[in-house]
C-alpha positions as CSV (number, residue, x, y, z in Angstrom):
1,X,0.0,0.0,0.0
2,X,1.3,3.4,-0.9
3,X,2.2,5.8,1.9
4,X,2.8,9.5,2.2
5,X,5.0,11.4,4.6
6,X,3.4,14.0,6.8
7,X,5.5,16.3,8.9
8,X,4.6,17.4,12.5
9,X,7.2,19.6,14.1
10,X,9.9,18.2,11.9
11,X,9.0,14.5,12.6
12,X,7.9,12.6,9.6
13,X,5.2,10.1,10.0
14,X,4.0,7.5,7.5
15,X,0.3,7.7,6.8
16,X,-1.6,5.0,4.8
17,X,-2.8,6.5,1.6
18,X,-6.4,5.5,2.2
19,X,-9.3,7.6,0.8
20,X,-10.2,10.3,3.2
21,X,-13.4,12.3,2.8
22,X,-13.4,15.5,4.8
23,X,-15.9,17.7,6.5
24,X,-14.8,21.3,6.8
25,X,-15.7,22.6,10.3
26,X,-15.5,26.3,11.0
27,X,-16.4,27.7,14.4
28,X,-16.5,31.3,15.5
29,X,-14.7,31.8,18.7
30,X,-16.7,33.4,21.6
31,X,-13.7,33.7,23.9
32,X,-12.6,37.3,24.5
33,X,-8.9,36.5,24.1
34,X,-9.5,35.3,20.6
35,X,-11.1,38.5,19.2
36,X,-8.4,38.6,16.6
37,X,-9.0,35.0,15.5
38,X,-10.2,34.4,12.0
39,X,-13.9,34.7,11.4
40,X,-16.0,31.8,10.1
41,X,-15.8,32.8,6.5
42,X,-12.1,33.5,6.7
43,X,-11.6,30.0,8.1
44,X,-13.6,28.5,5.3
45,X,-11.7,30.4,2.7
46,X,-8.3,29.4,4.1
47,X,-9.1,25.7,4.6
48,X,-10.6,25.5,1.1
49,X,-7.4,26.9,-0.3
50,X,-5.5,24.2,1.6
51,X,-7.8,21.5,0.4
52,X,-7.4,22.6,-3.2
53,X,-3.6,22.8,-2.9
54,X,-3.3,19.4,-1.4
55,X,-6.1,17.8,-3.4
56,X,-8.3,17.0,-0.4
57,X,-11.9,15.8,-1.0
58,X,-14.4,18.1,0.9
59,X,-17.8,16.4,1.3
60,X,-19.5,19.1,3.4
61,X,-18.9,22.4,5.1
62,X,-20.3,23.0,8.6
63,X,-20.4,26.3,10.4
64,X,-21.1,26.9,14.1
65,X,-21.1,29.9,16.4
66,X,-21.3,28.1,19.8
67,X,-18.5,28.0,22.3
68,X,-16.4,24.8,22.6
69,X,-15.9,25.4,26.4
70,X,-18.8,23.1,27.6
71,X,-19.1,19.5,26.5
72,X,-22.1,18.4,24.3
73,X,-23.4,21.9,23.8
74,X,-22.7,22.4,20.1
75,X,-25.4,21.0,17.8
76,X,-23.4,21.2,14.6
77,X,-20.4,19.4,16.2
78,X,-22.7,16.7,17.5
79,X,-24.1,16.2,14.0
80,X,-20.5,15.8,12.7
81,X,-19.8,13.1,15.2
82,X,-22.9,11.2,14.2
83,X,-22.1,11.5,10.5
84,X,-18.6,10.1,11.2
85,X,-20.2,7.1,13.0
86,X,-22.5,6.6,10.0
87,X,-19.3,6.7,7.9
88,X,-20.4,9.6,5.8
89,X,-16.9,11.1,6.1
90,X,-13.8,10.0,8.0
91,X,-11.8,13.2,8.2
92,X,-12.1,16.7,9.6
93,X,-10.4,19.8,8.3
94,X,-10.4,22.6,10.8
95,X,-8.3,25.8,11.3
96,X,-6.9,24.9,14.8
97,X,-7.5,22.1,17.3
98,X,-9.1,24.5,19.8
99,X,-11.9,25.0,17.3
100,X,-12.8,21.3,17.8
101,X,-12.7,21.2,21.6
102,X,-11.9,23.2,24.7
103,X,-13.2,20.5,27.0
104,X,-12.4,16.9,27.9
105,X,-15.7,15.5,26.9
106,X,-15.7,16.5,23.2
107,X,-12.0,15.7,23.0
108,X,-12.7,12.2,24.3
109,X,-15.4,11.7,21.6
110,X,-12.9,12.5,18.9
111,X,-10.2,10.2,20.2
112,X,-12.7,7.4,20.6
113,X,-13.6,7.7,17.0
114,X,-10.0,7.6,16.1
115,X,-9.5,4.4,18.2
116,X,-12.5,2.9,16.3
117,X,-10.8,3.8,13.0
118,X,-13.9,5.8,12.0
119,X,-12.0,9.1,12.1
120,X,-8.9,8.6,10.1
121,X,-7.5,12.1,10.0
122,X,-7.8,15.6,11.4
123,X,-6.2,18.3,9.3
124,X,-5.4,21.8,10.6
125,X,-3.4,24.7,9.3
126,X,0.1,23.2,9.4
127,X,-0.6,20.0,11.3
128,X,-2.1,16.5,10.7
129,X,-3.4,14.1,13.4
130,X,-4.1,10.4,12.8
131,X,-4.7,7.3,14.8
132,X,-1.1,7.4,16.0
133,X,-0.2,7.4,19.7
134,X,2.1,10.4,19.5
135,X,-0.2,12.4,17.2
136,X,-3.2,11.7,19.4
137,X,-1.2,12.7,22.4
138,X,-0.2,16.0,20.7
139,X,-3.9,16.6,19.8
140,X,-4.9,16.1,23.4
141,X,-2.2,18.4,24.6
142,X,-3.2,21.2,22.3
143,X,-6.9,20.9,23.2
144,X,-6.1,20.5,26.9
145,X,-4.0,23.7,26.7
146,X,-7.1,25.5,25.3
147,X,-9.1,24.2,28.3
148,X,-6.4,25.3,30.7
149,X,-6.5,28.8,29.2
150,X,-10.3,28.9,29.7
151,X,-10.0,27.7,33.3
152,X,-7.2,30.3,34.1
153,X,-9.2,33.0,32.4
154,X,-12.2,32.2,34.6
155,X,-10.1,32.4,37.7
156,X,-8.5,35.7,36.6
157,X,-11.9,37.2,35.8
158,X,-13.3,36.3,39.2
159,X,-10.1,37.6,40.9
160,X,-10.5,40.9,39.0
161,X,-14.2,41.2,39.9
162,X,-13.4,40.5,43.5
163,X,-10.8,43.2,43.6
164,X,-13.1,45.8,42.0
165,X,-16.0,45.2,44.3
166,X,-13.7,45.4,47.3
167,X,-12.7,48.8,46.0
168,X,-16.4,49.8,45.9
169,X,-16.7,49.6,42.1
170,X,-19.8,48.1,40.6
171,X,-18.7,45.6,38.0
172,X,-22.0,45.3,36.1
173,X,-23.9,47.6,33.8
174,X,-25.0,50.8,35.6
175,X,-28.5,50.8,37.1
176,X,-31.1,53.2,35.6
177,X,-30.2,56.7,36.9
178,X,-26.5,56.0,36.6
179,X,-23.9,55.9,33.8
180,X,-20.6,54.1,33.5
181,X,-17.5,56.3,33.4
182,X,-15.9,56.0,29.9
183,X,-12.4,57.2,30.9
184,X,-9.9,54.4,30.9
185,X,-8.2,55.6,34.1
186,X,-11.6,55.5,35.9
187,X,-12.8,52.2,34.6
188,X,-15.8,50.6,36.3
189,X,-16.7,53.8,38.2
190,X,-20.4,54.7,38.2
191,X,-21.6,58.3,37.9
192,X,-25.1,59.8,38.4
193,X,-26.9,60.3,35.1
194,X,-27.6,64.0,35.0
195,X,-30.8,63.5,33.0
196,X,-32.3,60.4,34.6
197,X,-30.8,60.4,38.1
198,X,-33.0,63.2,39.5
199,X,-36.1,61.5,38.0
200,X,-35.3,58.2,39.7
201,X,-34.8,60.1,43.0
202,X,-38.3,61.6,42.5
203,X,-39.7,58.1,42.0
204,X,-38.5,57.1,45.4
205,X,-39.9,60.2,47.0
206,X,-43.3,59.8,45.4
207,X,-43.6,56.2,46.6
208,X,-42.4,57.1,50.1
209,X,-44.2,60.5,50.6
210,X,-47.2,60.4,48.3
211,X,-47.8,56.6,48.6
212,X,-47.7,56.1,44.8
213,X,-48.0,52.5,43.5
214,X,-45.7,51.0,40.9
215,X,-48.5,51.3,38.3
216,X,-48.9,55.0,39.0
217,X,-45.2,55.5,38.7
218,X,-45.2,53.6,35.4
219,X,-48.0,55.8,34.0
220,X,-46.2,59.0,35.2
221,X,-42.9,58.0,33.7
222,X,-44.3,56.7,30.4
223,X,-47.1,59.1,29.6
224,X,-46.2,62.3,31.4
225,X,-42.4,62.3,31.1
226,X,-41.8,59.8,28.2
227,X,-38.9,58.5,30.3
228,X,-36.5,56.2,28.4
229,X,-33.6,54.1,29.7
230,X,-30.0,55.0,28.6
231,X,-29.4,51.4,27.6
232,X,-31.8,50.5,24.8
233,X,-33.8,53.7,24.9
234,X,-36.9,51.8,26.2
235,X,-39.7,52.6,28.7
236,X,-39.5,51.0,32.1
237,X,-42.0,48.2,32.9
238,X,-43.8,47.9,36.2
239,X,-41.5,45.1,37.2
240,X,-38.5,47.3,36.3
241,X,-39.8,49.9,38.6
242,X,-40.1,47.6,41.5
243,X,-36.6,46.3,40.9
244,X,-35.4,49.9,41.1
245,X,-37.3,50.5,44.3
246,X,-35.7,47.4,45.9
247,X,-32.1,48.1,44.7
248,X,-29.8,49.0,47.6
249,X,-27.3,50.5,45.1
250,X,-29.2,53.8,45.1
251,X,-28.3,54.6,48.7
252,X,-24.7,53.5,48.4
253,X,-24.2,49.8,49.0
254,X,-24.5,46.7,46.8
255,X,-24.5,42.9,47.0
256,X,-22.2,41.0,44.6
257,X,-22.9,38.4,43.4
258,X,-26.6,38.6,43.8
259,X,-28.0,36.5,46.8
260,X,-24.4,35.8,47.9
261,X,-24.6,37.7,51.2
262,X,-21.5,39.6,50.3
263,X,-22.2,43.4,50.7
264,X,-19.8,46.2,49.8
265,X,-19.8,49.9,50.4
266,X,-20.0,51.6,46.9
267,X,-17.6,54.3,45.8
268,X,-20.4,55.9,43.8
269,X,-22.5,58.8,44.9
270,X,-25.8,57.8,46.4
271,X,-29.0,59.1,44.8
272,X,-31.1,58.7,48.0
273,X,-30.6,58.2,51.8
274,X,-30.9,55.0,53.6
275,X,-33.9,56.4,55.5
276,X,-35.8,57.2,52.3
277,X,-35.0,53.7,51.0
278,X,-36.3,52.0,54.1
279,X,-39.5,54.1,53.9
280,X,-40.0,53.0,50.4
281,X,-39.6,49.4,51.4
282,X,-42.4,49.8,54.0
283,X,-44.7,51.3,51.5
284,X,-44.0,48.7,48.8
285,X,-44.5,46.0,51.5
286,X,-47.8,47.4,52.5
287,X,-49.0,47.5,48.9
288,X,-48.1,43.8,48.4
289,X,-49.5,42.7,51.8
290,X,-52.9,44.1,50.8
291,X,-53.1,42.0,47.6
292,X,-50.4,39.4,47.5
293,X,-51.7,35.9,47.6
294,X,-55.3,37.2,47.4
295,X,-57.7,35.4,45.0
296,X,-60.4,37.7,43.6
297,X,-63.2,36.0,41.8
298,X,-63.5,38.2,38.7
299,X,-60.0,39.5,37.9
300,X,-58.5,38.6,34.5
301,X,-61.9,37.8,33.2
302,X,-63.1,41.3,32.3
303,X,-61.9,44.1,30.1
304,X,-62.4,47.8,30.4
305,X,-64.9,48.8,27.6
306,X,-63.5,52.4,27.5
307,X,-59.8,51.8,27.0
308,X,-59.3,48.0,26.7
309,X,-57.2,47.6,29.8
310,X,-57.6,44.8,32.2
311,X,-59.6,44.9,35.4
312,X,-58.0,44.8,38.8
313,X,-59.4,44.4,42.3
314,X,-58.6,45.6,45.8
315,X,-60.1,45.0,49.2
316,X,-61.0,47.4,51.9
317,X,-61.9,46.7,55.5
318,X,-64.3,49.0,57.4
319,X,-64.8,48.8,61.1
320,X,-68.1,49.7,62.6
321,X,-68.8,51.3,65.9
322,X,-69.9,48.0,67.4
323,X,-66.6,46.5,66.5
324,X,-67.7,44.5,63.6
325,X,-65.4,44.5,60.5
326,X,-66.8,44.3,57.0
327,X,-64.7,43.4,54.0
328,X,-65.5,45.0,50.6
329,X,-63.9,44.2,47.3
330,X,-63.8,46.8,44.5
331,X,-63.1,46.3,40.8
332,X,-61.7,48.9,38.5
333,X,-59.7,49.6,35.4
334,X,-55.9,49.1,35.6
335,X,-55.6,52.2,33.3
336,X,-52.6,50.5,31.7
337,X,-53.5,51.6,28.2
338,X,-55.0,54.9,29.2
339,X,-54.0,56.5,32.5
340,X,-56.8,59.0,32.1
341,X,-59.5,56.4,31.6
342,X,-62.8,57.5,33.3
343,X,-63.9,54.0,34.2
344,X,-64.9,54.0,37.9
345,X,-64.9,51.3,40.6
346,X,-67.7,48.9,41.5
347,X,-68.3,46.9,44.7
348,X,-68.2,43.1,44.2
349,X,-71.7,42.9,45.7
350,X,-73.2,45.2,43.0
351,X,-71.1,43.4,40.4
352,X,-72.6,40.0,41.4
353,X,-76.2,41.4,41.2
354,X,-75.5,42.6,37.6
355,X,-74.1,39.2,36.7
356,X,-77.2,37.6,38.2
357,X,-79.4,39.8,35.9
358,X,-77.2,38.8,33.0
359,X,-77.8,35.1,33.6
360,X,-81.4,35.6,32.4
361,X,-80.5,37.0,29.0
362,X,-77.0,35.9,27.9
363,X,-76.0,32.8,26.0
364,X,-74.6,30.1,28.3
365,X,-72.4,27.2,27.4
366,X,-74.6,24.6,29.0
367,X,-72.2,21.7,28.4
368,X,-69.6,23.1,30.8
369,X,-72.1,24.0,33.5
370,X,-74.0,20.7,33.2
371,X,-70.8,18.8,33.7
372,X,-70.2,20.8,36.9
373,X,-73.7,20.2,38.0
374,X,-73.4,16.5,37.5
375,X,-70.3,16.4,39.7
376,X,-72.1,18.4,42.4
377,X,-75.1,16.0,42.3
378,X,-72.9,13.0,42.6
379,X,-71.1,14.5,45.6
380,X,-74.5,15.3,47.2
381,X,-75.7,11.7,46.7
382,X,-72.5,10.3,48.2
383,X,-73.0,12.6,51.3
384,X,-76.5,11.3,51.7
385,X,-75.6,7.7,51.5
386,X,-72.7,8.0,54.0
387,X,-74.4,10.1,56.6
388,X,-78.2,9.5,56.1
389,X,-78.1,6.0,54.7
390,X,-80.3,7.0,51.7
391,X,-80.1,9.2,48.7
392,X,-82.7,11.3,46.8
393,X,-82.8,10.6,43.0
394,X,-81.9,13.9,41.4
395,X,-80.6,14.4,37.8
396,X,-79.2,17.2,35.9
397,X,-82.4,17.7,34.1
398,X,-84.1,18.5,37.4
399,X,-81.9,21.6,38.0
400,X,-82.4,25.0,36.4
401,X,-79.1,26.0,34.9
402,X,-79.6,29.7,35.2
403,X,-80.8,29.5,38.8
404,X,-77.8,27.3,39.6
405,X,-75.5,29.9,38.0
406,X,-77.0,32.6,40.2
407,X,-76.5,30.4,43.2
408,X,-72.8,30.0,42.4
409,X,-72.4,33.7,42.0
410,X,-73.9,34.4,45.4
411,X,-72.6,31.4,47.5
412,X,-69.9,29.7,45.5
413,X,-66.1,29.9,46.1
414,X,-64.0,32.2,44.0
415,X,-62.7,29.4,41.9
416,X,-66.3,28.3,41.2
417,X,-67.3,31.8,40.2
418,X,-64.3,32.0,37.8
419,X,-65.2,28.6,36.3
420,X,-68.8,29.8,35.8
421,X,-67.7,33.0,33.9
422,X,-65.4,30.8,31.8
423,X,-68.6,29.2,30.4
424,X,-70.0,32.5,29.2
425,X,-69.8,33.1,25.5
426,X,-68.4,36.4,24.5
427,X,-66.2,39.1,26.2
428,X,-67.1,40.7,29.5
429,X,-66.7,44.5,29.2
430,X,-66.9,47.1,32.0
431,X,-67.6,50.5,30.3
432,X,-69.1,52.0,33.4
433,X,-70.1,51.1,37.0
434,X,-73.7,50.4,35.9
435,X,-73.2,48.8,32.5
436,X,-71.9,45.3,32.0
437,X,-72.2,43.4,28.7
């Protein structure tokens, strides 16, 4: 059998001249220390030139932009391994070994295919690796070196971050209301945004002193001020606002990493005082205590007929002179789409009366309600048999659907009321306090 001489670092190796069909694999590096590495198309161009010069048969070209740092996370690379096992091709041409693997798992898969004689050859720019102990050893060294570089880089990055936070420098993007210093000699320093910082301070003050809710702050920022973030030029969402209100960074301290319990005194100038921050937390907490975990029967089922916003609910407790406490639930427009919406609020008691009136005129999905009625009747019969030793013969046909619906609205649990409204055909709108359709 004819052989050819391949040189690796001046050492000539005899390689059987068996037919080798190659897949050209080009991977864009995501590691920061390889920013100057060849792009995918540059790799393809260079390797095609090598293939043409050395008369190599290229069966396919595969491109990938995933990092080789973690094992089994590259879909294109996994497809190549499967195609080699199916003997579609038995060679890989790639710019550098670190494009194939920067982890032990993927490297082991390549070596296993070589041991099985399914992968005959790996060609790189200036090197060739075959099922030869010394060449496989060299391949493993080069790929292991890339993994070592990754591991060292991770350690160095963590050490650098630790040093910065201990100096009071915030290492992440600046929170809304702050900007990152662009001067090289003041890297990682955070400055107050002259345009947005005062507005964020007012947000804290309005929540603390004027008892504003996150939704009211949202409407004020979006519709009155057209407030935009510095990064992305976008409006803040309600969740963004609550994240700002709970961020300790604004009074001068920060936790890094998040939920680590490691707190640092920031070098940046605080926007607010610790006292103002604590007052805001009490206000935010009181807002959530009132509604968090509460299940209201008719929320998320109705839409404001004036502006198209959703309907929210809130509960109030009134204490009478005799000591009795009465709970009242009120429904109203969230005003998300129109902060000036004129839709008022309605007591749940009055709302249920209007729903009862609607049961006489609206179209009801009888199938859904009849199924619930059937379950209730079976439960009632079981109760009679267990505790009374007898049961009354009652069927679904004996029950008036509309009266049963009114009963659920008055006496049912919140989940039963929601299930009932889910059987209604059409959309429930709330244009005014006295008009439901």
